[in-house]
N, C-alpha and C positions, 0 to 999 in steps of 0.2 A: 239285357235286363229282362227278366220274366215278369209278366203282369197277368192279372186275371181280368177279363172283360167284366165290367160292372157298370151299372147305370149311375149317373150323377144324380143322386137323390138328396135333397136338402133335409127333409124331415120325412121319416118313414111312417106312412100312415097305413100301409098294408095294401089295400085294394082301392079301386075307384070308388066303391060305394061307402068306404069308411071315411068319416069326416074328421079332420084335425080340429075343426071347430064346427059348431052347428050352423054357422053362417057361410063359411067358405071352404067347401071340400076341395082338396087337392085333386086335380084331374091327371093322375098318373097310374097306370095299371101295375099290378103285382108283376115283378120282373122274372124273367127266366133265370134258371141257375147259371152262374158265370161259367165261362169256358176257361179251364185252367191251362197253365203252361204257355200262355201267349207272350210273344215278344212285342215290344213297343214298335210302332210304325216308324220307319226312318224319316227324318226330316225331308230328304230328297224325294220321297214318295208323294208327299202332300200336294205340291203344286201340279204334279202331273195327274193326280186323281181329280183335282178341281175341274169343273166344267159343266156343260149342259148335256143332259142325258135324255134319250127318248124312252118313254115308258112303253115297253113292249107288252107287258101284262101288269094289270093293276090300275089302268087309266080311269076306271070308274071311281076310284078313290083319290088318285093323285094327279089326274089330268094327263095331257099328252106329253109334256116335258117337265123335267125337274132340274134344279140346280144342286150340284154336289159341291160343298164348300167346307174347307178346313179353316178354323180360327184357332191358332196355337195347337193344342192337343185335342181340340174338340172337332169332331166331324158331324155335320148335319146335312140332311137333304131337305130341300124346300120346294114345295109346289105352290100353286096359286090358291090353295085352300088348306093345306096341312104342312106340318114340318115333322121331321123324324130326327130324334136325338140318338146318336149311335157311338157309344164307346167302342173302340176298335183296337185290334191287335192282329198278329199273324203267327202262323205255325205251319211248318212244312210247306212254305211257299204259297200258302193260302191265306187271304185276308178275311178276317171274320168281323162282322158288324152286327151288334146285337143290342137292341134298345127298345124304344117305343115311339109311336107316332101320336100326334095330337092335332086337333083343330083348335086354333087359338081363341075362337069365339063361341065354342059350344062344348058340350060334354063328350063329344066324339073323341075316342082315343083307343089305342090297342098296342099290342106287342109287335115287334118286327125282328126277324132273324134273317140275316143276309150274309153272303160271302162272295168273294171274287176268287175263283179257282186259279191255280197256277197256269193252266192252259188257256184261261180266258182273260189274261191281262195281268194277273198278280205277279208273275215272274218278272216281267219288265218293270212294272210299277215299283216293286221292291228294290230294284236297281236304280231307281230314279229316271227311268226311261218312259216316255209316253207310249201309250198303247191304244191305237184307234179301234182295236177289237175288244176293248174292255167291256165285260158284262158283269153286272151285279145281280145275283140271283138269290131267291129265297122266298119268304112268305111274310104276310102280315095277318094280324087277327083283329078282332073287335073285343074291347073290354079286357077281361082277364083271361080270355080263351087263348089257348096256344095258337100260334100263327098257322093258318090253314088256307089262306088265299094266296095264290101264286103272285109273285111280284118280281118282275124282271126289268132291268134297266140296261140300255145299250148306249155306250159313249157316243155322243153326236158331234161335239165341237168344243174347243176351248172358249173361254170368255172372249168377247169381241174386243177389238183394238180400242173401241170407245170406252169400254169398261176398264181395260188394263192401263190406259194412258192417263187417267185422271183420278185423283182421290175423290171418293164419295163416302160420306159419313152416314152410317146407319146408327142413329142415336136413340138409345132405348130410354124411354120415360121412366122416372123413379127407379133408375138403376137396372131396369130390365122389363118392368111391367108392373101393373097394379095388383095389389093383393086381391082385389075383387075379381081378377081374371083367373084366380085359382091356380097360380103357378106354384111350384114346389119350394118357393122361398118368399119371404116377406118383402114388400117393396122397400127400397132404401136400406137394404141390409147388405152386409158383405157377401153373404151367400147369394143374394140376387146378383150382385156385381159379378160373382164367379159364374153364375148360371147364364148370364146375358150373352156370352159368346156362343153358346149353343144355339141361340136364336138368331145368329148372324151379325150381332152388333159389333161394331168397332168403335163405338162411342156410347157414353151414358150421360144422362141428366140426373142430378141428385139434388134433393131439397135440403137447404141449410137453415137451421135455427140455433139460437143461443140458449144455453141453460142459465139458471140463476147465477152461477159462478162463471159465466161467460165462456163456456166451452162450446165451440161449434159442433153440432151433431147433425146426423141425417134423420130428418123426420118431416113429413109433409104438412100435417094438420097443426093448428095452433095448440090444440089440447090433447091430452092423453085420453084416448077413447077406445071403445071395444071394436071399432071398425079396423083399427090398426094394431091393437095390443090385446093380450090376454087380460081379462078382468083382474085387477089387483088392488092394492091398498091406496095407490096414489090417484088423486082426482084433481084435475086442474090443468093449467097451461104448462107447457114445457118449461117456459122461463120462470115458473114458480118454484122449481126444484133444482137442486144442485146435480151435477153429473153423477156424483157418488150415490145420491138417492135414486136417481133414474136407473143407474146401472145395477143397483141392489134390488129394486122392487118392480121394475118394468121389463116385460118380455114382449117382443113383437108377436104377431098372430101365429107365426110358424115356429116360435120358440127361440128366436135369436135375440140378442141384446141390441139396443139402439147404439149404433157405432159413432164414435167420434169421427169428425171429418178427417182428421189427421191419419187415423188408422185405416180409414177407407181408402184414402189416396195412396198411402204406403202400399196397401194391398194391390191397387191398380198397377203401380210401378213394378212391384216385385213378383206378382203372381198372375198377371194377365198380359195380353197383347193389345189391349185397348189403346186407342190413339187420341181420343177426344173426350174431355170431361167438361160438362156444363154445370156450373154451380148456381143453382136457382136460389137466390137469396130471399128467404121467407121471413127473416128476423125483422121485428118491428122497428128497432132503433138502427137506422141505416148507418150512420157514422160509426157507431159502436161495432156493429156487425162487420163492416168493412175492415175496421182496425184489427179485428181478431182473425178474420179470414185471410187477409192479405199476406201476412208472414208465412202462413201454412202453404198458400198457393206458391209463393216464391221458393220455399224450401223444396217442395215437391218437384217443381220445374227444374231446379238445380240438380236434384237427385236423379231425375230422369235423364238429364243431359249427361251427367257423369257416368251413367250406366249405358249410354248409347241408345236409350229408349226414345222412339218416336212418339211423343206425347205432348198434347196441348191441353192446358187447363184454363178455362175462361170464367171469370166472375160475371154472373148473369146480372142484367139490369132490367128487371121486369116492371118497375114502378117509378113514378116521379121521385119518391122519397129516396130510393137507392140511386137514381140518377143524380139528384142534387147532392147526396152524400158523397158520391164518387167524385163529382166535380169539385167538391170542397176538400178532397184529400190531396195533400201535396204529392206531386209526381204522378197524378192519376193517368197521365198519358202513357206511362210505362207499365201500367197494370193491364194485363191481357183481359179484355172484357168482351162480353156479348150483349149487345143492346137490343132489346125487344121493342123499343119505342120507335120514333120516326127516323128516317134516314139522316135528317139534320142533327138529331140528338146523337146518333151513332157517330157522326163526323165530329161533333163537339167533344166527345169522349175519346176520340182516336180509337174507337172500338175496332178490334180485329175481325169481329163477326157481327153481322146484322141478322136479327131473327124475326122476320115478319110472321104474323099469324096466317095460317093456311087459308082462312076464309077471305083473305084479300086477293086471292087468285095467284096465278103464276108470276105476274108482273115482270115479264122477261126483260123489258127495256130497263127497268129500274134495277133489277138484279144484275144485269150485265154492267150497268153503270157503277154499282157498288163494287163489283169484282174488279173493274178497271181501276178503281181507287185503291185496290190492294186488300179488299175485305172478302171474307167468305160469307156466304148467305145460307143459313140453315132455317128451313121453314118448320113451324110447329103448330099444334100437335095434330098430326094427320093420321086417322085410323081407318077410314073407309077404304077397302081394297080398290074400288073403282077410281077413287080420287088419288090414291097412292100411285096407281098405274099411270094415270093422266099426268100427274106432277112430275113423275120420273121421265116419261116419254116426251112430254111437251115443255117441261120447265128447264131452267138453267141452274137449279139450285146445287149447292155443294153438299147437301145432305138433307135428311128429313128426320125430325123428332117424332116418335110414335110410341104408342103402347103395344104395337104389334110389329116388332122388328122383323119377324119372319116374312111378312108380306113385303116389306121394303127390300129385304135381301133378295127375295125371288125376283121382283120386278126390276131391280137394278141389274142383277147379274144375268138375267135372261135376255137383256138387250143385245 
């Protein structure tokens, strides 16, 4: 199948300096013209491309080592300060990688145009064979300028046995990141779910609220506001309007519609490789919210099972109201839940995951105890790179929830 390399752009705003809104410009440069006539990368190639690479040239921007990682059909490169999004294909036994790089916490971004020549590893990689001589060569640029700074990566090693032997969840906050971080998709949108795997995520956290007619939707804030949506005719709380009204009159800040929980989870099953979904229950009426979310959660888990998908979906328990509401729900022990409260409350719910706040520290003894009882432990919400590195290297967590999944991806896979 022939494909053209093209960047995954959610909303086309043109160039870095052009704003989609006056408040939140998207930080993505204008892209290079696509390379035509490319074939899709074989599945067998992806695991042998994954690994840690030495930065031969370009270390002033990307550091001494980077992580190259596929997630489904998405290839990205992660350093300790930037990530590179690279739609990929091959032609005449050469692998082409063309996209853009970005620093997740600043305006720094630029284009990247790379390739693996057939004599420098591509021939073996395309056959599904590892190549210790693999070199990725090309250039990167700044802003909208054509790539003009040499960038060379040399394959160094596969991921360590510690990384390969244990599941670790890189859980992206609000489906991939906050709107305020100027990503090319709105938080809690299906487009953000789709984009999140480019950031290294294998899990997402999404915020759940009920509309006036009790439809669970993805939305963080209590009210419709210009922080998250384009200014429109509706003004008030999400639960003051029916889903039909919201779907007709409300657009998220990047132009998407507020999605139903059900359609978002169907998308996760059908169109991603994500393995972990955290439903952060924001609805005010706990028992009511649980009663509408529970059947959706059950249906999606059954659908994933029938498709052979490795996927866990957990109902979050962030407050005492949700905790008491879940305890009052018949058969609560069978509802996969993630409790953010005390360890004893997690035990009382038979929660499959305990979610401590990151400010409580690594708590290794307690984490190991909860794991010995059969629970996963996911720490939230950790964003400072130095603390991410510390919690990965010194902690025993099964994963981290973050607004910056590219940092977590780098520090996890570089181990």
